[in-house]
C-alpha positions in Angstrom: 149.1 105.0 53.9 149.7 105.5 57.5 148.3 103.4 60.2 146.5 106.3 61.6 144.7 107.0 58.4 143.7 103.4 58.1 142.4 103.2 61.6 140.3 106.5 61.0 138.8 105.3 57.7 138.0 101.8 59.1 136.6 103.2 62.3 134.2 105.3 60.2 133.0 102.3 58.2 132.8 100.2 61.3 130.8 102.8 62.9 128.3 102.7 60.1 128.2 98.9 60.5 127.7 99.1 64.3 125.2 101.8 64.0 123.1 100.0 61.5 122.8 96.8 63.5 122.5 98.1 66.9 121.0 101.6 66.7 119.3 102.4 63.2 117.9 98.9 62.8 116.4 98.7 66.3 115.1 102.1 66.0 113.2 101.4 62.8 111.9 98.1 64.1 110.8 99.8 67.4 109.1 102.7 65.6 107.2 100.3 63.2 105.9 98.4 66.2 105.8 101.0 68.8 102.6 99.8 70.2 104.1 96.5 71.0 106.6 98.0 73.3 106.0 99.2 76.9 109.6 100.2 77.7 111.3 103.3 76.4 113.6 103.0 73.5 116.5 104.5 75.3 116.1 101.8 78.1 116.5 99.1 75.3 119.3 100.7 73.3 121.5 101.1 76.4 121.5 97.3 76.7 122.8 97.0 73.2 125.8 99.5 73.9 128.2 96.5 74.5 127.4 94.8 71.2 127.8 98.2 69.5 131.3 98.6 71.2 132.4 95.1 70.4 131.5 95.5 66.7 133.3 98.8 66.4 136.3 97.6 68.5 136.8 94.5 66.3 137.1 96.7 63.2 139.5 99.1 64.8 141.8 96.3 66.2 141.7 94.7 62.7 142.9 98.1 61.2 145.7 98.4 63.6 147.3 95.0 62.9 146.7 94.8 59.2 149.9 94.9 57.2 150.7 98.2 55.4 150.7 96.6 52.0 147.0 95.6 52.5 145.7 98.8 54.2 144.0 100.2 51.1 142.4 96.9 50.4 141.2 96.5 53.9 139.8 99.9 54.2 137.9 99.4 50.8 136.8 95.9 51.9 135.3 97.0 55.3 133.6 100.0 53.5 131.8 98.2 50.8 130.7 95.7 53.6 129.3 98.6 55.6 127.5 99.8 52.4 126.2 96.3 51.7 124.9 96.1 55.3 123.2 99.4 54.9 121.5 98.4 51.6 120.3 95.1 53.0 118.7 96.6 55.9 117.1 99.5 54.1 116.5 98.6 50.6 116.9 94.8 49.9 115.2 93.5 53.0 111.9 91.9 52.6 108.8 91.6 54.7 108.2 87.9 56.0 104.8 88.9 57.5 104.1 88.7 61.3 107.0 87.2 63.2 104.8 85.1 65.7 107.4 82.3 66.3 106.2 79.9 63.5 108.8 78.8 60.9 109.2 80.9 57.8 108.9 79.2 54.5 112.0 80.7 52.9 111.2 78.7 49.6 108.7 81.5 48.8 111.5 84.1 48.7 114.2 82.4 46.8 113.9 85.0 44.1 115.5 87.6 46.3 118.8 85.6 46.1 119.1 86.6 42.6 119.2 90.2 43.6 121.1 90.3 47.0 123.9 87.9 46.0 124.9 89.9 42.9 124.7 93.1 44.8 126.9 91.9 47.7 129.3 90.2 45.2 129.4 93.2 43.0 130.2 95.6 45.7 133.0 93.4 47.2 134.6 92.8 43.8 134.4 96.5 43.1 135.8 97.2 46.3 138.9 95.1 45.9 139.5 96.0 42.1 139.2 99.7 42.8 140.5 99.8 46.3 142.7 102.8 45.8 139.9 105.0 44.7 137.4 103.6 47.1 139.6 103.8 50.3 140.1 107.6 49.5 136.4 108.3 49.8 135.4 105.7 52.4 135.7 108.1 55.4 133.7 110.9 53.8 130.9 108.6 52.5 130.6 106.7 55.8 130.3 109.9 57.9 127.7 111.4 55.4 125.5 108.2 55.6 125.6 108.2 59.4 124.7 111.9 59.6 121.9 111.6 57.1 120.5 108.4 58.9 120.9 110.1 62.3 119.0 113.1 61.2 116.3 111.0 59.9 115.9 109.1 63.2 115.7 112.4 65.1 113.2 113.9 62.9 111.0 110.8 63.1 111.6 110.8 66.9 110.4 114.2 67.3 107.3 113.6 64.9 106.3 110.8 67.2 107.4 112.2 70.4 104.1 111.8 72.2 104.3 108.0 71.6 107.9 107.7 72.8 107.1 109.8 76.0 104.1 107.7 76.9 106.3 104.6 77.4 106.9 103.4 81.1 110.1 104.5 82.7 112.2 102.0 84.5 111.4 102.3 88.1 110.2 100.6 91.3 107.8 103.3 92.2 105.1 102.3 94.7 101.4 103.1 94.6 99.1 105.7 96.1 98.1 104.6 99.6 94.4 105.6 98.5 94.5 102.3 96.6 94.1 100.3 99.7 91.3 102.2 101.2 88.2 99.9 101.2 84.5 100.6 101.5 83.0 100.0 105.1 80.0 98.2 103.4 80.9 96.1 100.5 84.1 95.3 98.5 85.0 93.1 95.7 88.7 92.2 95.4 89.6 90.2 92.2 93.3 89.0 92.3 95.0 87.6 88.9 98.0 85.3 89.9 99.9 86.0 86.7 102.4 83.1 85.7 101.6 81.2 88.8 100.1 77.6 88.3 96.7 77.0 89.8 97.9 73.9 91.7 100.8 75.8 93.2 98.5 78.6 94.5 96.0 76.0 95.7 98.6 74.3 97.8 100.0 77.5 99.2 96.4 78.9 100.1 95.5 75.4 101.7 98.2 76.0 104.4 96.4 76.7 107.7 98.3 79.9 108.4 96.5 81.4 105.3 92.9 80.0 106.2 91.8 83.1 108.1 93.1 85.6 105.6 91.5 83.8 102.7 88.3 82.6 104.3 86.0 84.8 102.3 87.7 84.2 99.0 86.8 81.9 96.3 89.6 80.2 94.4 89.1 79.2 90.8 91.5 76.4 90.2 89.9 75.2 87.0 91.0 78.2 84.7 93.5 78.8 81.9 94.5 82.0 80.1 93.3 82.5 76.6 96.9 83.4 75.5 100.3 82.7 76.7 101.0 86.4 77.3 99.4 88.6 79.8 98.6 91.6 77.5 96.1 89.6 75.3 94.9 87.3 78.2 93.5 90.3 80.1 91.2 91.6 77.3 89.9 88.1 76.8 89.2 87.6 80.6 87.7 91.3 81.2 85.8 91.6 77.9 85.4 88.2 76.3 87.3 89.3 73.2 89.9 87.2 71.9 92.7 88.7 69.6 92.7 87.2 66.3 95.5 89.3 64.6 93.2 91.2 62.4 94.0 94.6 63.9 96.9 96.2 65.6 97.5 95.3 69.1 96.9 98.6 70.7 93.7 99.1 68.7 92.4 95.8 69.9 93.0 96.4 73.5 91.5 99.9 73.3 88.2 98.5 71.7 88.0 95.5 73.8 88.6 97.2 77.1 86.7 100.4 76.2 83.5 98.7 74.7 83.1 95.4 76.3 84.8 95.1 79.7 82.6 94.0 82.4 83.9 96.6 84.9 82.0 99.3 82.9 78.8 97.7 84.3 80.3 97.9 87.8 80.9 101.6 87.3 77.5 102.2 86.1 76.3 100.6 89.4 78.2 103.0 91.6 81.5 101.1 92.3 84.7 102.7 92.6 87.3 100.8 90.6 90.9 100.6 91.3 93.2 98.6 89.0 96.9 97.6 89.8 98.5 96.5 86.7 100.8 97.7 84.0 99.3 100.7 82.3 100.2 99.2 78.9 97.7 96.5 79.5 95.0 99.0 79.4 93.4 101.2 76.8 95.4 104.3 75.9 93.2 106.9 77.6 91.8 104.5 80.2 93.6 106.0 83.2 92.9 109.7 82.1 89.2 109.8 82.1 88.4 109.7 85.8 86.5 106.3 85.9 89.2 104.3 87.7 92.4 104.8 89.6 95.4 103.1 87.7 98.6 102.2 89.2 101.6 100.5 87.7 102.3 97.1 89.3 104.9 97.0 92.1 107.9 95.3 90.8 111.7 95.4 91.8 114.0 97.5 89.7 116.1 94.5 89.0 113.1 92.8 87.5 112.5 95.9 85.2 116.2 95.9 84.0 116.1 92.3 83.5 112.9 92.7 81.3 114.7 95.5 79.4 117.5 93.4 78.6 115.3 90.4 77.3 113.3 92.9 75.1 116.5 94.5 73.9 118.1 91.5 72.9 115.0 90.4 71.0 115.0 93.7 69.3 118.7 93.2 68.3 117.8 89.8 67.1 115.2 91.3 64.7 117.7 93.8 63.6 120.2 91.2 62.8 117.7 89.2 60.9 116.7 92.3 58.9 120.3 93.0 57.8 121.4 89.4 57.4 122.2 88.0 53.8 120.0 84.9 53.9 
């Protein structure tokens, strides 16, 4: 077998592995938890491109240097690994429940080892024993699987395009100047200092240079968020409802903010309400019904990009966990 044929076959199998780990896997996880993400899918996947290229590049480099006598065996080996990875992430994976950072009791899932290990071992053994026949079909089968899964992803993306299109783009767009128009008679300005310790804020505001600017403000230093993340703390603060994980996140936010938020009473009393925050912190239709003016918070582009990398790497971590043989 020529080196070019070996590189082609291994490239197709390597492409299946890289796509499973860094495209198809993250896509499935994102789609299943789409309400948990505020950033668009493409902004996350672009951050995984380097890992995708690295995975594919390693397989191609190995195919280039493998001795000619072992090319057929190597092609078959990489192919069966690609098949095993695909099966692991799509047919053999198991649900561990809500991944909330707590330790997983793997002793409850020991029975799965009696299925996964024989499947992996059987595929590898069959690939080595029948390497001549397997290596001849590796390229075709890899391409077929990639095309089928890609088509499936495209169809599912189109079916839920409204949800995908609703995600916030990466931008540093400012806000409408009308947001800063105040009433000549009476105004209430409520500022939440997210991720800023109260004692630090107190020391800053105690500076004499700030006294005139904050003279009419009341600083509540004895406070604590209901949750370590903003998205759940806001409903608790504005509505008094605490998230207990009995309903999907988006459903909880919609119900709490639509039905119990205190600003509804302010609206009934004739107040014009402006909210400056990320729109994914608010109910789905909140900014479309004319009750309030909503603006995305002002943040530098670099901050948004850094956040997209963090979320993307976490998404890749979940994908690798899903495809791993544990």
